[in-house]
C-alpha positions as CSV (number, residue, x, y, z in Angstrom):
1,X,141.0,24.7,81.0
2,X,140.5,27.6,83.5
3,X,144.3,27.4,84.1
4,X,144.5,27.8,79.9
5,X,142.6,31.0,79.7
6,X,144.0,32.3,83.0
7,X,147.3,31.5,81.1
8,X,146.0,33.2,78.0
9,X,144.7,36.4,79.1
10,X,147.5,37.0,81.3
11,X,149.9,37.0,78.1
12,X,147.8,39.6,76.2
13,X,150.5,42.4,76.9
14,X,153.2,40.2,74.9
15,X,154.2,42.2,71.9
16,X,153.6,39.4,69.8
17,X,150.1,39.1,71.0
18,X,149.4,43.0,70.8
19,X,150.8,42.9,67.1
20,X,148.3,40.1,66.1
21,X,145.7,42.0,67.8
22,X,146.1,45.2,66.0
23,X,146.6,43.5,62.6
24,X,143.4,41.6,63.4
25,X,141.6,45.1,64.4
26,X,142.9,46.6,61.4
27,X,141.6,43.5,59.1
28,X,138.3,43.0,60.5
29,X,137.7,47.0,60.7
30,X,138.8,47.0,57.1
31,X,136.3,44.2,55.8
32,X,133.5,45.0,57.7
33,X,133.6,48.7,56.5
34,X,134.1,47.4,52.9
35,X,130.8,44.9,53.7
36,X,128.5,47.2,54.8
37,X,129.4,50.3,52.7
38,X,129.0,47.9,49.6
39,X,125.4,46.9,50.8
40,X,124.1,49.8,52.1
41,X,125.4,51.6,49.2
42,X,123.1,49.4,46.8
43,X,120.3,49.4,49.0
44,X,120.3,53.4,49.3
45,X,121.1,53.9,45.5
46,X,118.6,51.4,44.1
47,X,114.9,51.8,44.6
48,X,113.6,48.2,45.0
49,X,110.1,49.2,45.1
50,X,107.8,52.2,43.8
51,X,106.7,53.3,47.0
52,X,109.0,55.9,48.3
53,X,108.5,55.1,52.1
54,X,108.6,51.6,51.8
55,X,111.5,51.5,50.1
56,X,112.8,53.9,52.5
57,X,112.2,51.3,55.2
58,X,113.8,48.5,53.5
59,X,117.0,50.5,53.2
60,X,117.2,50.9,57.0
61,X,116.1,47.6,57.8
62,X,118.5,46.2,55.3
63,X,121.6,48.2,56.5
64,X,120.2,46.8,60.4
65,X,120.4,43.7,58.8
66,X,124.0,44.0,57.7
67,X,125.4,44.8,60.8
68,X,123.4,41.6,62.3
69,X,125.2,39.4,59.6
70,X,128.4,41.4,60.2
71,X,128.1,40.8,63.8
72,X,127.4,36.7,63.4
73,X,130.1,36.3,60.6
74,X,133.1,38.0,63.1
75,X,134.2,34.8,63.9
76,X,135.1,33.7,60.6
77,X,137.0,37.2,59.6
78,X,138.7,36.9,62.7
79,X,139.7,33.3,62.3
80,X,140.9,34.0,58.6
81,X,143.2,36.8,59.8
82,X,144.2,34.9,62.8
83,X,145.2,31.9,60.8
84,X,147.9,33.3,59.0
85,X,149.4,34.4,62.2
86,X,148.8,31.7,64.5
87,X,152.3,30.3,64.5
88,X,153.3,33.6,65.8
89,X,151.0,33.3,68.7
90,X,151.9,29.5,69.5
91,X,155.7,30.3,69.2
92,X,155.1,33.1,71.7
93,X,153.2,30.7,73.9
94,X,155.6,28.2,73.6
95,X,158.6,30.6,74.4
96,X,157.1,31.9,77.5
97,X,155.8,28.6,79.3
98,X,157.2,25.6,77.5
99,X,160.9,26.8,76.7
100,X,162.5,23.8,77.0
101,X,160.5,22.3,73.8
102,X,162.5,21.7,70.6
103,X,161.8,24.0,67.7
104,X,158.3,23.2,66.4
105,X,157.7,22.2,62.3
106,X,157.0,25.5,60.3
107,X,153.7,25.4,58.2
108,X,153.8,25.9,54.8
109,X,152.2,29.5,54.0
110,X,150.4,28.4,51.0
111,X,148.7,25.4,53.0
112,X,148.0,27.9,55.9
113,X,146.4,30.0,53.1
114,X,144.3,27.1,51.7
115,X,143.3,26.2,55.1
116,X,142.2,29.9,56.2
117,X,140.3,30.1,53.3
118,X,138.4,26.4,53.5
119,X,137.5,27.0,57.5
120,X,136.2,30.7,56.6
121,X,134.2,29.4,53.9
122,X,132.6,26.1,55.9
123,X,132.0,28.5,58.9
124,X,130.2,31.4,56.8
125,X,128.3,28.6,54.7
126,X,127.3,26.9,58.1
127,X,126.4,30.0,59.9
128,X,124.2,31.5,56.7
129,X,122.5,28.0,56.7
130,X,121.4,28.6,60.5
131,X,120.5,32.1,60.2
132,X,116.5,30.9,59.9
133,X,117.4,29.3,63.5
134,X,118.9,32.2,64.9
135,X,116.0,34.4,63.8
136,X,113.2,32.1,64.8
137,X,113.6,30.0,67.9
138,X,115.0,32.8,71.0
139,X,115.5,29.7,72.9
140,X,117.8,27.4,70.7
141,X,119.7,29.9,68.6
142,X,122.4,30.6,71.3
143,X,122.9,26.8,72.0
144,X,123.2,26.4,68.2
145,X,125.4,29.3,67.3
146,X,128.0,28.6,70.4
147,X,127.8,24.7,69.5
148,X,128.3,25.2,66.0
149,X,131.5,28.0,65.9
150,X,132.9,26.4,68.9
151,X,133.1,23.0,67.0
152,X,134.6,24.8,63.8
153,X,137.0,27.1,66.0
154,X,137.9,24.2,68.3
155,X,138.6,21.8,65.4
156,X,140.5,24.4,63.5
157,X,142.7,26.0,65.9
158,X,143.7,22.7,67.6
159,X,144.4,21.0,64.4
160,X,146.4,23.8,63.1
161,X,148.5,24.0,66.8
162,X,148.9,20.2,66.5
163,X,150.1,20.0,63.1
164,X,153.4,21.8,64.5
165,X,154.2,19.2,66.7
166,X,153.0,15.9,65.5
167,X,151.8,16.5,62.0
168,X,148.0,16.8,60.8
169,X,147.0,13.1,60.8
170,X,147.9,12.8,64.4
171,X,146.6,16.1,65.1
172,X,143.1,15.4,64.0
173,X,143.2,11.9,65.8
174,X,144.2,13.8,69.1
175,X,141.3,16.1,68.1
176,X,138.8,13.6,68.1
177,X,140.0,11.9,71.1
178,X,139.6,15.0,73.1
179,X,136.7,16.5,71.1
180,X,134.3,17.0,74.2
181,X,136.9,18.9,76.2
182,X,137.4,21.1,72.7
183,X,134.2,21.8,72.2
184,X,133.8,23.4,75.0
185,X,136.8,25.6,75.0
186,X,135.7,26.5,71.1
187,X,132.5,27.5,72.4
188,X,134.0,29.9,75.5
189,X,136.0,31.4,72.4
190,X,133.1,31.7,70.2
191,X,131.2,33.3,73.2
192,X,134.1,35.6,73.5
193,X,134.1,36.5,70.1
194,X,130.6,37.7,70.4
195,X,131.3,40.4,73.1
196,X,131.9,43.8,71.8
197,X,135.9,44.7,72.3
198,X,136.6,41.8,73.8
199,X,136.1,40.2,70.3
200,X,139.3,42.0,69.1
201,X,141.1,39.4,71.4
202,X,139.6,36.4,71.7
203,X,140.9,34.7,68.4
204,X,144.2,35.3,70.1
205,X,143.3,34.1,73.6
206,X,141.5,31.1,71.6
207,X,144.8,30.0,70.1
208,X,146.9,30.4,73.1
209,X,144.6,28.3,74.9
210,X,144.9,25.5,72.7
211,X,148.5,25.7,73.1
212,X,148.2,25.2,76.4
213,X,145.4,22.3,76.3
214,X,147.8,20.5,73.9
215,X,151.0,20.3,76.0
216,X,148.7,19.9,79.2
217,X,147.1,16.7,77.5
218,X,150.3,15.5,75.9
219,X,151.4,14.4,79.3
220,X,148.4,12.0,79.6
221,X,148.8,8.3,78.9
222,X,146.0,8.6,76.3
223,X,147.5,11.2,74.4
224,X,151.0,10.0,74.4
225,X,149.2,6.5,73.2
226,X,147.9,8.2,70.3
227,X,150.8,10.3,69.5
228,X,153.2,7.4,69.2
229,X,150.5,5.6,66.9
230,X,151.9,4.9,63.3
231,X,149.2,6.8,61.3
């Protein structure tokens, strides 16, 4: 796994990686500016209580809360953006590190769109449901946050990467067979997504890591048995 992360970070100067990172930054920036502007605009334009000092306090606390929610939901937004460009990243990794592979099957754009939106909705919904834990249980919140998002990220990224090579059903079976290791990789990616500036490259690195893990495990007998199974 260390090798997968090392290779992924080393490939960041790749033109394809830089293009995806730039689009991810632009998309995340626009999304967060619109969200922040909408929420703060509403708070400051509408008097929620008739006591001026209390209304001002609510406005500022609401703005701070919006920043916190945006920070928590960055994995979802970044994953949606990266979902549309997954094949570009996977292809760039395979061209550099696995040049002898046959061309992978292309995932239909419509299917990619549906899966990306579905994944984002699930991630946003579960993180919102987990907000009380994040806010009220300091010792447990990090474990829950990284565990939850690590699972979701590893599931989405690995299945999309594997689908290109073995189809969705087999990719799901393979993901379940390696879910312990994938959870660690996903949690590390979720951790990167919470570090300022680093979170701008984390989705690209996470996707590349899943490509490396897929091809590394593909040489194992357990993987080969599952890959050859008629599902």
